[in-house]
C-alpha positions, 0 to 999 in steps of 0.5 A: 456511505450506508451501513454494510447491510444496505451497501451489499443488500444482504443479511449476516449470520452473526456480528463476526460474519458482518465484521468480516464482510465489512472489513473486506468490503472497506478494504476493497473500497479503499483500494479502489480510491487509492488506485484511482488517485494514482491514475494521473501519475501512471503508476500502480498502487504496488509501484507506489508502495515500492517507491515509498519503501525505497524513499524510506530506505534512503540507500540501495536495498535488496529486492528481497527486502523491498518485497518483504516490506510491501503492503500488498505482497506480490510475486511479480515485484521484479516486473513492477520494479522493471516498469519503474526502471523504464520510467527512470523512477529507480536505479538497479544494480547487481551484487558483486559478491552474488549476481543473483542479488539485485539492489534497487534505490529510488532515483531523483526522478522517483523522489520528485514524483513522490514529492509531487504526489505528497503535495497534491494527493488528497488521500494523504491529507490527515483525516480525509480518508477517515473523516468523521473518526476522531484521532483516538478512534483512529488509533483504536481502529489501528489497534483492532486491525493489528490485533486481528492480524496477530490472532491465531488465524491459519494462513 
């Protein structure tokens, strides 16, 4: 892949502008790769994220907790979970104490799907997505991204 200036055929006001556009462009590029890699499994990136959260949770989780942990925040988490429920990738129940609270957990079929994706999904193989970047550089990149998110930028 070429430098960002060549990719979008544009010039930048300064290095901060260039970095900002480069982050957005790269995030979209990664998102497209992620989406395309999940197409054979007939789930979206957000549904994949829900399943991974539930697998990590190991038990029943409140939908509000699942939503708070999502990489890509979505106002329609319930609708996404409904689709996973229809595909039998998760189970759902309401709280006995408060009927407004909904709990979900990954099903055996959902675990099997994630196991299949883990075994075959090229994007998860170490170094593939970040080929050409050393482990030390990958750690530094993560530190920079954390620093950026924790800066005083108004939301």
